[in-house]
Structure formats: structure tokens, C-alpha cells
N, C-alpha and C positions, 0 to 999 in steps of 0.2 A: 229448623227453628233458630239455629245460631245465625244463619244468614239474615233472617228477619230482624233479629236483635242488632246485628251489625248495621243493617240499613237504618234502623231507628237511631242508632248512635250517630251515624254519619249525617243523617238528615237533621238531627238536633244540633250538632255542631255547625252544619251548613246553614241553619237558620240564624245561629248566633253570630257567626263571623261577619256577615254583611252589616249587621247592626253595630258591631264593634268598629268596623271600618268607617262607617258614617260618623260614629262618635269621635273617633280619632281625627277624622278630617275636620269636623266642626270645632273640636276642642283647641286645635292649633297649639297644643303643648304636649310634651312627652312626660310631664309629671304624672305619676301614678301608673305609668306603663313600665313593664319589665322586659328589657331586651332579651335576657336569658330565657324567660318564659316563652316569648315569641319564637326564639330560635329552637327551643325544645319541641314546641308544637310543630314547627315547620319540619324539623328533621323526623319527628314522629310520623307525620304524613308521608314523608319520603320512604320511611321504613315500611309503612302500611302498603304503599304502592308497590315497593319492591317485593313484599311478601306475596302480593297477588300475582305478580309476574312469575314468581318462583313456585307457586302452588299449581302443580300439574292438574289437579282436579278442576280448579277454577279456570285455568287456561283451556282445558278440554271443553268446558261449557261456556267459553267466553262469549260466543254469539248470543247466548241466552242471558248472560249475567254482566254484560259490558257496563251497565248503568252503575254498578257498585264502584267500579274503577273511575267512572266519570265523576262521581261525587267526591271521591278522594282527590282527584285533580282539581275540582272546583274549590274544595276547601283549602287545598294547598295554595291556589291562586289568591284566595281571600287573605290567608295568613301572610303571603308574600306582599300583597298590597298594604296590609297593616304594618309590615316591617318597613316598607318604603316610607309610609306616613310617619312612622316612629322617627326616622332620620330627618325627614322634613321638619317635623315638630321640634326636634332637638335643635335644628338650625334656627328656627323661629325663637325658641327659648334663649339661645345665645344672643340673637339680635336684640331681643327685649331686654336682656340683662345689660348689654352694652349701652343701650339708649337710656336706661334708668340711672 
């Protein structure tokens, strides 16, 4: 049951991050975004991935449960893209401020 709940959590986050990335891309501003929040989430996913690799029971059943780790990596990628967009949008904000 705990694995099912973990999968629901990962899928919920996984559905949210692409929407957030699209919003960041279209907004072209870093206003309202928190770098600290994005970094905490990013490192949280790294910790989650590391915990899977360190869990002997999970690794023993990896061939049957590889998809859980796949979604951790996919979510990490989405947060990484959002981090890159944060810095892009920060530069756009600076250019806009100079032009104004």
C-alpha cells in the first residue's frame, strides 16, 4: 500500500511540474518564483532517488519496480528545467528594468 501511495504522490507532482514549466516559459518573468523553493524541491528529489538506490529491498525488486525511479528522474528533470527558466526569466527581468 505504501508503494501505491508513493506512486500517487510522484504522479501528482509529475503532472504539476510540466504545467509549471509551461507557465514559467510563457510568463517570461521570475516574479513570484522562489529560487530557494525550487532548490529545496530539486534536492528533495535527489534525496528520494538516493534513498531508492540505498534501499536493498527496492533494488532487489528493481526489475519489477523500475518505473518508480523513472518518475523520480522525470520530476527531477522538470524541476531542473524550471530552475533554468528561473535564471532565464531573471535575465529578462533585468533587461526589462534597464530598458524602462
